[in-house]
N, CA, C and O atoms as a CHARMM CRD file, in Angstrom:
* protein
*
  268
    1    1 MET  N   -145.80600 191.46700  53.36000 PROA 1      0.00000
    2    1 MET  CA  -146.89400 191.23200  54.30000 PROA 1      0.00000
    3    1 MET  C   -148.11300 192.05700  53.89200 PROA 1      0.00000
    4    1 MET  O   -147.98200 193.18900  53.42700 PROA 1      0.00000
    5    2 VAL  N   -149.27400 191.48600  54.07000 PROA 2      0.00000
    6    2 VAL  CA  -150.51700 192.18100  53.76600 PROA 2      0.00000
    7    2 VAL  C   -151.19600 192.51500  55.08000 PROA 2      0.00000
    8    2 VAL  O   -151.41300 191.64100  55.91900 PROA 2      0.00000
    9    3 PHE  N   -151.53000 193.78600  55.25400 PROA 3      0.00000
   10    3 PHE  CA  -152.16000 194.23500  56.49700 PROA 3      0.00000
   11    3 PHE  C   -153.61900 194.54400  56.23200 PROA 3      0.00000
   12    3 PHE  O   -153.95800 195.26400  55.29300 PROA 3      0.00000
   13    4 THR  N   -154.48600 193.98200  57.08500 PROA 4      0.00000
   14    4 THR  CA  -155.91500 194.22000  56.90600 PROA 4      0.00000
   15    4 THR  C   -156.35200 195.52200  57.55100 PROA 4      0.00000
   16    4 THR  O   -157.36800 196.09400  57.15700 PROA 4      0.00000
   17    5 THR  N   -155.59400 196.00400  58.54300 PROA 5      0.00000
   18    5 THR  CA  -155.94900 197.26100  59.19500 PROA 5      0.00000
   19    5 THR  C   -154.70800 198.12300  59.35700 PROA 5      0.00000
   20    5 THR  O   -153.58200 197.63100  59.28100 PROA 5      0.00000
   21    6 VAL  N   -154.92400 199.40100  59.58000 PROA 6      0.00000
   22    6 VAL  CA  -153.81900 200.33000  59.79400 PROA 6      0.00000
   23    6 VAL  C   -153.10600 200.02400  61.11600 PROA 6      0.00000
   24    6 VAL  O   -151.89400 200.21400  61.22600 PROA 6      0.00000
   25    7 VAL  N   -153.85200 199.55400  62.11000 PROA 7      0.00000
   26    7 VAL  CA  -153.26000 199.24300  63.41200 PROA 7      0.00000
   27    7 VAL  C   -152.18200 198.18100  63.25300 PROA 7      0.00000
   28    7 VAL  O   -151.09400 198.31300  63.81400 PROA 7      0.00000
   29    8 ASN  N   -152.47000 197.13700  62.50000 PROA 8      0.00000
   30    8 ASN  CA  -151.48700 196.07700  62.28700 PROA 8      0.00000
   31    8 ASN  C   -150.26200 196.59900  61.54200 PROA 8      0.00000
   32    8 ASN  O   -149.13900 196.16600  61.80400 PROA 8      0.00000
   33    9 PHE  N   -150.47800 197.52000  60.62100 PROA 9      0.00000
   34    9 PHE  CA  -149.34900 198.09000  59.88100 PROA 9      0.00000
   35    9 PHE  C   -148.44000 198.89700  60.80300 PROA 9      0.00000
   36    9 PHE  O   -147.21600 198.80700  60.70100 PROA 9      0.00000
   37   10 VAL  N   -149.02900 199.68100  61.69800 PROA 10     0.00000
   38   10 VAL  CA  -148.25400 200.51200  62.61000 PROA 10     0.00000
   39   10 VAL  C   -147.47900 199.64000  63.58400 PROA 10     0.00000
   40   10 VAL  O   -146.33100 199.94800  63.90500 PROA 10     0.00000
   41   11 ARG  N   -148.08500 198.55800  64.06000 PROA 11     0.00000
   42   11 ARG  CA  -147.43500 197.68500  65.04000 PROA 11     0.00000
   43   11 ARG  C   -146.35200 196.81600  64.41000 PROA 11     0.00000
   44   11 ARG  O   -145.48700 196.29200  65.11200 PROA 11     0.00000
   45   12 SER  N   -146.39600 196.66100  63.09000 PROA 12     0.00000
   46   12 SER  CA  -145.41400 195.81900  62.42000 PROA 12     0.00000
   47   12 SER  C   -144.05100 196.49700  62.43100 PROA 12     0.00000
   48   12 SER  O   -143.93800 197.70800  62.24000 PROA 12     0.00000
   49   13 ARG  N   -143.01900 195.68900  62.65900 PROA 13     0.00000
   50   13 ARG  CA  -141.66300 196.24800  62.66500 PROA 13     0.00000
   51   13 ARG  C   -140.92600 195.89800  61.38700 PROA 13     0.00000
   52   13 ARG  O   -139.71700 196.10900  61.28300 PROA 13     0.00000
   53   14 GLY  N   -141.63100 195.37900  60.44100 PROA 14     0.00000
   54   14 GLY  CA  -141.02900 195.12700  59.15100 PROA 14     0.00000
   55   14 GLY  C   -140.52900 193.71200  58.98000 PROA 14     0.00000
   56   14 GLY  O   -140.48400 192.93000  59.93000 PROA 14     0.00000
   57   15 PRO  N   -140.15500 193.39300  57.75400 PROA 15     0.00000
   58   15 PRO  CA  -139.74500 192.03000  57.43900 PROA 15     0.00000
   59   15 PRO  C   -138.40900 191.64100  58.05700 PROA 15     0.00000
   60   15 PRO  O   -138.17200 190.45900  58.30800 PROA 15     0.00000
   61   16 ASP  N   -137.53100 192.61100  58.30600 PROA 16     0.00000
   62   16 ASP  CA  -136.21000 192.28300  58.83600 PROA 16     0.00000
   63   16 ASP  C   -136.30700 191.59400  60.18800 PROA 16     0.00000
   64   16 ASP  O   -135.67100 190.56400  60.41600 PROA 16     0.00000
   65   17 GLU  N   -137.10300 192.16300  61.08000 PROA 17     0.00000
   66   17 GLU  CA  -137.23700 191.56400  62.41500 PROA 17     0.00000
   67   17 GLU  C   -137.91800 190.20300  62.32200 PROA 17     0.00000
   68   17 GLU  O   -137.54900 189.27400  63.04100 PROA 17     0.00000
   69   18 PHE  N   -138.89400 190.08200  61.45600 PROA 18     0.00000
   70   18 PHE  CA  -139.59900 188.81000  61.30200 PROA 18     0.00000
   71   18 PHE  C   -138.62900 187.70200  60.92400 PROA 18     0.00000
   72   18 PHE  O   -138.64500 186.63300  61.53500 PROA 18     0.00000
   73   19 TRP  N   -137.79100 187.93900  59.93400 PROA 19     0.00000
   74   19 TRP  CA  -136.88100 186.88900  59.47500 PROA 19     0.00000
   75   19 TRP  C   -135.76900 186.63700  60.47200 PROA 19     0.00000
   76   19 TRP  O   -135.31100 185.50200  60.60200 PROA 19     0.00000
   77   20 ARG  N   -135.31800 187.67200  61.18500 PROA 20     0.00000
   78   20 ARG  CA  -134.28300 187.48100  62.20600 PROA 20     0.00000
   79   20 ARG  C   -134.81300 186.59100  63.32600 PROA 20     0.00000
   80   20 ARG  O   -134.12800 185.67500  63.78100 PROA 20     0.00000
   81   21 LYS  N   -136.04400 186.87000  63.76700 PROA 21     0.00000
   82   21 LYS  CA  -136.64200 186.04400  64.81600 PROA 21     0.00000
   83   21 LYS  C   -136.92700 184.63500  64.31000 PROA 21     0.00000
   84   21 LYS  O   -136.74700 183.66000  65.04100 PROA 21     0.00000
   85   22 ARG  N   -137.36500 184.52700  63.07600 PROA 22     0.00000
   86   22 ARG  CA  -137.68400 183.21700  62.51800 PROA 22     0.00000
   87   22 ARG  C   -136.44800 182.32300  62.49800 PROA 22     0.00000
   88   22 ARG  O   -136.53900 181.12300  62.76000 PROA 22     0.00000
   89   23 LYS  N   -135.29200 182.91200  62.18600 PROA 23     0.00000
   90   23 LYS  CA  -134.04500 182.14100  62.15100 PROA 23     0.00000
   91   23 LYS  C   -133.74400 181.56100  63.52800 PROA 23     0.00000
   92   23 LYS  O   -133.34000 180.40300  63.64200 PROA 23     0.00000
   93   24 ILE  N   -133.94000 182.36700  64.58200 PROA 24     0.00000
   94   24 ILE  CA  -133.69400 181.90300  65.94700 PROA 24     0.00000
   95   24 ILE  C   -134.71700 180.84100  66.33600 PROA 24     0.00000
   96   24 ILE  O   -134.36000 179.81900  66.92200 PROA 24     0.00000
   97   25 PHE  N   -135.99700 181.07900  66.01300 PROA 25     0.00000
   98   25 PHE  CA  -137.03700 180.11600  66.37300 PROA 25     0.00000
   99   25 PHE  C   -136.83800 178.78200  65.64800 PROA 25     0.00000
  100   25 PHE  O   -137.16100 177.73300  66.20600 PROA 25     0.00000
  101   26 LYS  N   -136.31600 178.79900  64.42500 PROA 26     0.00000
  102   26 LYS  CA  -136.05900 177.53900  63.72700 PROA 26     0.00000
  103   26 LYS  C   -134.96500 176.74500  64.42700 PROA 26     0.00000
  104   26 LYS  O   -135.02700 175.51600  64.47200 PROA 26     0.00000
  105   27 LEU  N   -133.96700 177.43000  64.97400 PROA 27     0.00000
  106   27 LEU  CA  -132.91400 176.73300  65.71000 PROA 27     0.00000
  107   27 LEU  C   -133.44700 176.13000  67.00100 PROA 27     0.00000
  108   27 LEU  O   -132.88300 175.16400  67.51600 PROA 27     0.00000
  109   28 ALA  N   -134.54200 176.70100  67.53300 PROA 28     0.00000
  110   28 ALA  CA  -135.10300 176.23300  68.80000 PROA 28     0.00000
  111   28 ALA  C   -136.34200 175.36500  68.59700 PROA 28     0.00000
  112   28 ALA  O   -137.10500 175.15700  69.53900 PROA 28     0.00000
  113   29 ALA  N   -136.55000 174.86400  67.40300 PROA 29     0.00000
  114   29 ALA  CA  -137.78400 174.14000  67.09300 PROA 29     0.00000
  115   29 ALA  C   -137.97100 172.88800  67.93700 PROA 29     0.00000
  116   29 ALA  O   -139.10600 172.47800  68.18100 PROA 29     0.00000
  117   30 HSD  N   -136.88000 172.27200  68.38700 PROA 30     0.00000
  118   30 HSD  CA  -137.00600 171.02400  69.15100 PROA 30     0.00000
  119   30 HSD  C   -137.07200 171.26800  70.65300 PROA 30     0.00000
  120   30 HSD  O   -137.17500 170.30900  71.41800 PROA 30     0.00000
  121   31 TYR  N   -137.01600 172.51800  71.10000 PROA 31     0.00000
  122   31 TYR  CA  -137.12200 172.81600  72.52600 PROA 31     0.00000
  123   31 TYR  C   -138.56000 172.64600  72.98200 PROA 31     0.00000
  124   31 TYR  O   -139.47000 172.52200  72.16200 PROA 31     0.00000
  125   32 ILE  N   -138.76400 172.64000  74.31200 PROA 32     0.00000
  126   32 ILE  CA  -140.10000 172.42700  74.87100 PROA 32     0.00000
  127   32 ILE  C   -140.55100 173.67500  75.62600 PROA 32     0.00000
  128   32 ILE  O   -139.76500 174.28800  76.34800 PROA 32     0.00000
  129   33 GLY  N   -141.81100 174.04600  75.45800 PROA 33     0.00000
  130   33 GLY  CA  -142.42100 175.12700  76.23400 PROA 33     0.00000
  131   33 GLY  C   -141.91300 176.50900  75.88000 PROA 33     0.00000
  132   33 GLY  O   -141.69700 176.82800  74.71000 PROA 33     0.00000
  133   34 ARG  N   -141.72300 177.33200  76.91600 PROA 34     0.00000
  134   34 ARG  CA  -141.33300 178.72300  76.69100 PROA 34     0.00000
  135   34 ARG  C   -139.93000 178.84300  76.11200 PROA 34     0.00000
  136   34 ARG  O   -139.58600 179.87700  75.54000 PROA 34     0.00000
  137   35 ARG  N   -139.12600 177.81100  76.25200 PROA 35     0.00000
  138   35 ARG  CA  -137.78700 177.84000  75.65500 PROA 35     0.00000
  139   35 ARG  C   -137.87900 177.97900  74.15100 PROA 35     0.00000
  140   35 ARG  O   -136.93700 178.45000  73.51400 PROA 35     0.00000
  141   36 ARG  N   -139.01700 177.57100  73.56500 PROA 36     0.00000
  142   36 ARG  CA  -139.14800 177.68800  72.11900 PROA 36     0.00000
  143   36 ARG  C   -140.13300 178.77800  71.70400 PROA 36     0.00000
  144   36 ARG  O   -140.06900 179.25500  70.57000 PROA 36     0.00000
  145   37 ASN  N   -141.04300 179.18600  72.59200 PROA 37     0.00000
  146   37 ASN  CA  -142.09400 180.12200  72.20600 PROA 37     0.00000
  147   37 ASN  C   -141.81100 181.58000  72.55500 PROA 37     0.00000
  148   37 ASN  O   -142.32200 182.48000  71.88800 PROA 37     0.00000
  149   38 CYS  N   -141.01800 181.82500  73.57200 PROA 38     0.00000
  150   38 CYS  CA  -140.76500 183.18600  74.05600 PROA 38     0.00000
  151   38 CYS  C   -139.39900 183.63300  73.53600 PROA 38     0.00000
  152   38 CYS  O   -138.38100 183.02300  73.86400 PROA 38     0.00000
  153   39 TYR  N   -139.37100 184.69700  72.72300 PROA 39     0.00000
  154   39 TYR  CA  -138.14700 185.09100  72.01700 PROA 39     0.00000
  155   39 TYR  C   -136.99700 185.39900  72.96500 PROA 39     0.00000
  156   39 TYR  O   -135.86900 184.97200  72.72300 PROA 39     0.00000
  157   40 SER  N   -137.26700 186.13700  74.04200 PROA 40     0.00000
  158   40 SER  CA  -136.17200 186.53300  74.93600 PROA 40     0.00000
  159   40 SER  C   -135.53000 185.32500  75.60800 PROA 40     0.00000
  160   40 SER  O   -134.32100 185.31600  75.84200 PROA 40     0.00000
  161   41 ILE  N   -136.32600 184.30900  75.91900 PROA 41     0.00000
  162   41 ILE  CA  -135.79300 183.08800  76.52300 PROA 41     0.00000
  163   41 ILE  C   -135.13100 182.23100  75.44500 PROA 41     0.00000
  164   41 ILE  O   -134.08200 181.62800  75.67000 PROA 41     0.00000
  165   42 THR  N   -135.75500 182.18800  74.28300 PROA 42     0.00000
  166   42 THR  CA  -135.23800 181.37600  73.17900 PROA 42     0.00000
  167   42 THR  C   -133.84500 181.81700  72.77600 PROA 42     0.00000
  168   42 THR  O   -132.96600 180.98100  72.56800 PROA 42     0.00000
  169   43 ILE  N   -133.63400 183.12000  72.66300 PROA 43     0.00000
  170   43 ILE  CA  -132.34700 183.59500  72.16100 PROA 43     0.00000
  171   43 ILE  C   -131.22600 183.25900  73.13800 PROA 43     0.00000
  172   43 ILE  O   -130.10200 182.98000  72.72100 PROA 43     0.00000
  173   44 ARG  N   -131.52600 183.28300  74.44200 PROA 44     0.00000
  174   44 ARG  CA  -130.52800 182.88600  75.44600 PROA 44     0.00000
  175   44 ARG  C   -130.14700 181.41900  75.28400 PROA 44     0.00000
  176   44 ARG  O   -128.96700 181.06800  75.26600 PROA 44     0.00000
  177   45 ASN  N   -131.16300 180.57100  75.16600 PROA 45     0.00000
  178   45 ASN  CA  -130.91600 179.13700  75.08800 PROA 45     0.00000
  179   45 ASN  C   -130.23800 178.73000  73.78600 PROA 45     0.00000
  180   45 ASN  O   -129.37300 177.85400  73.78300 PROA 45     0.00000
  181   46 VAL  N   -130.62400 179.35700  72.68600 PROA 46     0.00000
  182   46 VAL  CA  -129.99600 179.04600  71.40600 PROA 46     0.00000
  183   46 VAL  C   -128.54000 179.48900  71.42400 PROA 46     0.00000
  184   46 VAL  O   -127.66700 178.77300  70.93300 PROA 46     0.00000
  185   47 HSD  N   -128.27100 180.66000  71.98500 PROA 47     0.00000
  186   47 HSD  CA  -126.89800 181.14100  72.05800 PROA 47     0.00000
  187   47 HSD  C   -126.04600 180.18700  72.88600 PROA 47     0.00000
  188   47 HSD  O   -124.92600 179.85500  72.49600 PROA 47     0.00000
  189   48 ARG  N   -126.56500 179.74900  74.01500 PROA 48     0.00000
  190   48 ARG  CA  -125.83500 178.80800  74.86500 PROA 48     0.00000
  191   48 ARG  C   -125.57800 177.49900  74.12300 PROA 48     0.00000
  192   48 ARG  O   -124.48400 176.94200  74.20800 PROA 48     0.00000
  193   49 ALA  N   -126.57700 177.01000  73.40100 PROA 49     0.00000
  194   49 ALA  CA  -126.41900 175.75700  72.65800 PROA 49     0.00000
  195   49 ALA  C   -125.35000 175.88900  71.58600 PROA 49     0.00000
  196   49 ALA  O   -124.56600 174.96300  71.37700 PROA 49     0.00000
  197   50 LEU  N   -125.30500 177.03000  70.90200 PROA 50     0.00000
  198   50 LEU  CA  -124.29800 177.23000  69.86900 PROA 50     0.00000
  199   50 LEU  C   -122.89400 177.30200  70.46800 PROA 50     0.00000
  200   50 LEU  O   -121.93000 176.82900  69.86600 PROA 50     0.00000
  201   51 VAL  N   -122.78600 177.90100  71.66400 PROA 51     0.00000
  202   51 VAL  CA  -121.48900 177.95300  72.34400 PROA 51     0.00000
  203   51 VAL  C   -121.03400 176.54700  72.70200 PROA 51     0.00000
  204   51 VAL  O   -119.87600 176.19200  72.48200 PROA 51     0.00000
  205   52 TYR  N   -121.94600 175.73900  73.25500 PROA 52     0.00000
  206   52 TYR  CA  -121.60800 174.36100  73.60600 PROA 52     0.00000
  207   52 TYR  C   -121.22300 173.56600  72.36000 PROA 52     0.00000
  208   52 TYR  O   -120.29800 172.75600  72.40400 PROA 52     0.00000
  209   53 ALA  N   -121.92100 173.79200  71.25700 PROA 53     0.00000
  210   53 ALA  CA  -121.61600 173.06500  70.02700 PROA 53     0.00000
  211   53 ALA  C   -120.21700 173.40800  69.53800 PROA 53     0.00000
  212   53 ALA  O   -119.48600 172.53100  69.07700 PROA 53     0.00000
  213   54 THR  N   -119.84300 174.67100  69.63600 PROA 54     0.00000
  214   54 THR  CA  -118.51600 175.09400  69.21100 PROA 54     0.00000
  215   54 THR  C   -117.44700 174.46300  70.09500 PROA 54     0.00000
  216   54 THR  O   -116.45000 173.94500  69.59200 PROA 54     0.00000
  217   55 LYS  N   -117.65100 174.50500  71.41300 PROA 55     0.00000
  218   55 LYS  CA  -116.70000 173.87700  72.33500 PROA 55     0.00000
  219   55 LYS  C   -116.62600 172.37700  72.09100 PROA 55     0.00000
  220   55 LYS  O   -115.54600 171.78800  72.13900 PROA 55     0.00000
  221   56 GLY  N   -117.78000 171.75500  71.82700 PROA 56     0.00000
  222   56 GLY  CA  -117.82900 170.31700  71.61700 PROA 56     0.00000
  223   56 GLY  C   -117.03100 169.87200  70.40700 PROA 56     0.00000
  224   56 GLY  O   -116.40200 168.81400  70.43800 PROA 56     0.00000
  225   57 ARG  N   -117.04600 170.66500  69.33900 PROA 57     0.00000
  226   57 ARG  CA  -116.26800 170.30900  68.15400 PROA 57     0.00000
  227   57 ARG  C   -114.78200 170.29000  68.47700 PROA 57     0.00000
  228   57 ARG  O   -114.06000 169.39400  68.03800 PROA 57     0.00000
  229   58 LYS  N   -114.32500 171.26600  69.23700 PROA 58     0.00000
  230   58 LYS  CA  -112.90700 171.31700  69.61400 PROA 58     0.00000
  231   58 LYS  C   -112.54400 170.14300  70.52300 PROA 58     0.00000
  232   58 LYS  O   -111.50200 169.51100  70.34300 PROA 58     0.00000
  233   59 LEU  N   -113.40300 169.85500  71.49400 PROA 59     0.00000
  234   59 LEU  CA  -113.13200 168.74100  72.40500 PROA 59     0.00000
  235   59 LEU  C   -113.12600 167.39700  71.67400 PROA 59     0.00000
  236   59 LEU  O   -112.33100 166.51400  71.99500 PROA 59     0.00000
  237   60 ARG  N   -114.01200 167.24800  70.69200 PROA 60     0.00000
  238   60 ARG  CA  -114.06700 166.00300  69.93300 PROA 60     0.00000
  239   60 ARG  C   -112.74900 165.78000  69.18200 PROA 60     0.00000
  240   60 ARG  O   -112.23900 164.66200  69.11900 PROA 60     0.00000
  241   61 LYS  N   -112.20900 166.86400  68.61700 PROA 61     0.00000
  242   61 LYS  CA  -110.92300 166.74200  67.91800 PROA 61     0.00000
  243   61 LYS  C   -109.81100 166.35800  68.88500 PROA 61     0.00000
  244   61 LYS  O   -108.93900 165.55300  68.55700 PROA 61     0.00000
  245   62 GLU  N   -109.85100 166.94500  70.08400 PROA 62     0.00000
  246   62 GLU  CA  -108.83500 166.60200  71.08800 PROA 62     0.00000
  247   62 GLU  C   -108.96400 165.13800  71.51000 PROA 62     0.00000
  248   62 GLU  O   -107.95800 164.44700  71.67700 PROA 62     0.00000
  249   63 ASP  N   -110.19900 164.66800  71.68300 PROA 63     0.00000
  250   63 ASP  CA  -110.42000 163.27300  72.06300 PROA 63     0.00000
  251   63 ASP  C   -109.87400 162.31800  70.99700 PROA 63     0.00000
  252   63 ASP  O   -109.23900 161.31200  71.31100 PROA 63     0.00000
  253   64 MET  N   -110.13400 162.65400  69.73400 PROA 64     0.00000
  254   64 MET  CA  -109.64400 161.78800  68.65500 PROA 64     0.00000
  255   64 MET  C   -108.12400 161.78100  68.59800 PROA 64     0.00000
  256   64 MET  O   -107.52200 160.76500  68.25100 PROA 64     0.00000
  257   65 ALA  N   -107.50100 162.89900  68.93300 PROA 65     0.00000
  258   65 ALA  CA  -106.03200 162.97100  68.90300 PROA 65     0.00000
  259   65 ALA  C   -105.43400 162.13700  70.03400 PROA 65     0.00000
  260   65 ALA  O   -104.33600 161.59600  69.89600 PROA 65     0.00000
  261   66 ASN  N   -106.16100 162.03200  71.16200 PROA 66     0.00000
  262   66 ASN  CA  -105.65000 161.30900  72.31300 PROA 66     0.00000
  263   66 ASN  C   -105.87100 159.80100  72.22100 PROA 66     0.00000
  264   66 ASN  O   -105.25000 159.03100  72.95400 PROA 66     0.00000
  265   67 VAL  N   -106.75200 159.38600  71.32600 PROA 67     0.00000
  266   67 VAL  CA  -107.06100 157.95300  71.21600 PROA 67     0.00000
  267   67 VAL  C   -106.02600 157.21500  70.41100 PROA 67     0.00000
  268   67 VAL  O   -106.13700 156.00400  70.22400 PROA 67     0.00000
C-alpha cells in the first residue's frame, strides 16, 4: 500500500486485515445494503450462510438416500 500522508499510515492496520476483510466481503458480494457494506453485519450473515450451506449438503445426501 502507498500512503500519501502519515495519518493514513498510522490508521492503517496492515495488509493482513485488508485481505481478511476482503475475503469476507467477496463472499457477501450478492447481499443487499448494509449486509454487504458493514463488516460487523457482513461477518454474521456470511457465517450463518456458511452454516446453512454445510447443513444443506448433509440434508441433500440424506434426501438422495431416501429417494
